[in-house]
C-alpha positions as CSV (number, residue, x, y, z in Angstrom):
1,M,-161.1,20.4,-73.0
2,N,-159.2,23.3,-71.4
3,T,-160.8,25.3,-68.7
4,L,-160.2,29.0,-68.4
5,T,-160.2,30.5,-64.9
6,L,-160.8,34.2,-64.4
7,T,-160.6,36.4,-61.4
8,P,-163.7,38.5,-60.6
9,E,-161.9,41.5,-61.9
10,Q,-160.9,39.8,-65.1
11,L,-164.5,38.6,-65.6
12,D,-165.8,42.2,-65.0
13,T,-163.3,43.5,-67.7
14,V,-164.3,40.8,-70.2
15,L,-168.0,41.5,-69.7
16,A,-167.5,45.3,-69.9
17,E,-165.6,44.9,-73.2
18,A,-168.3,42.6,-74.6
19,K,-171.0,45.0,-73.6
20,A,-169.2,47.9,-75.3
21,E,-168.8,45.9,-78.5
22,V,-172.5,45.0,-78.5
23,V,-173.5,48.7,-78.0
24,A,-171.1,49.8,-80.7
25,T,-172.5,47.3,-83.2
26,I,-176.1,48.4,-82.4
27,M,-175.1,52.1,-82.7
28,A,-173.4,51.5,-86.1
29,K,-176.4,49.7,-87.5
30,H,-179.2,51.9,-86.1
31,S,-177.6,55.3,-85.2
32,E,-180.2,57.3,-87.3
33,K,-183.0,55.7,-85.3
34,L,-181.3,56.2,-82.0
35,T,-180.4,59.9,-82.2
36,L,-182.8,61.8,-80.0
37,V,-183.4,65.5,-79.7
38,S,-185.4,67.4,-77.0
39,K,-188.8,68.8,-77.5
40,A,-187.4,72.3,-77.7
41,Q,-184.8,71.2,-80.3
42,A,-187.4,69.4,-82.4
43,A,-189.6,72.5,-82.3
44,G,-186.7,74.6,-83.3
45,L,-185.8,72.4,-86.2
46,L,-189.3,72.7,-87.5
47,D,-189.7,76.4,-86.5
48,V,-192.8,75.8,-84.5
49,D,-193.7,76.2,-80.8
50,G,-194.1,73.2,-78.5
51,K,-197.9,73.1,-78.7
52,T,-197.8,73.0,-82.5
53,L,-195.2,70.2,-82.3
54,D,-197.6,68.2,-80.1
55,S,-200.3,68.4,-82.7
56,M,-198.2,67.4,-85.7
57,G,-198.3,63.7,-85.1
58,I,-194.6,63.1,-85.0
59,P,-193.9,60.0,-82.8
60,R,-192.5,60.9,-79.3
61,V,-190.1,59.0,-77.1
62,V,-191.1,59.1,-73.4
63,L,-188.1,58.9,-71.1
64,A,-187.5,58.9,-67.4
65,S,-190.9,57.9,-66.1
66,K,-192.8,60.1,-68.5
67,K,-191.0,63.2,-67.3
68,K,-189.0,63.8,-70.4
69,I,-190.1,63.8,-74.0
70,A,-187.7,63.4,-76.9
71,Y,-188.0,62.9,-80.7
72,R,-186.0,60.8,-83.0
73,L,-184.2,62.8,-85.8
74,S,-185.3,60.1,-88.2
75,D,-189.0,60.7,-87.4
76,I,-188.5,64.5,-87.9
77,A,-186.8,63.9,-91.2
78,E,-189.5,61.5,-92.3
79,F,-192.2,64.1,-91.4
80,I,-190.4,66.7,-93.5
81,E,-190.0,64.4,-96.5
82,K,-193.7,63.5,-96.3
83,N,-194.8,67.2,-96.2
84,I,-192.7,68.6,-99.1
85,E,-194.9,70.3,-101.6
86,H,-194.0,69.9,-105.3
């Protein structure tokens, strides 16, 4: 069995490349679920104010120790699809 010896710098490079590959794979498979918009952007997309948005039942993503609220575009799209009147 052959042993590969890496310097700390080489190991850091290999790990960084592996991490980037994992992140790219996750993004490719789940990008629609990972795209976030701010509360103001979500309200603008739905043409409502922030308080109305809060009452609409669209799931929120809480970021940065509950100081920032975001919404997934996929949840906003799902809300729109469910509320189309025919």
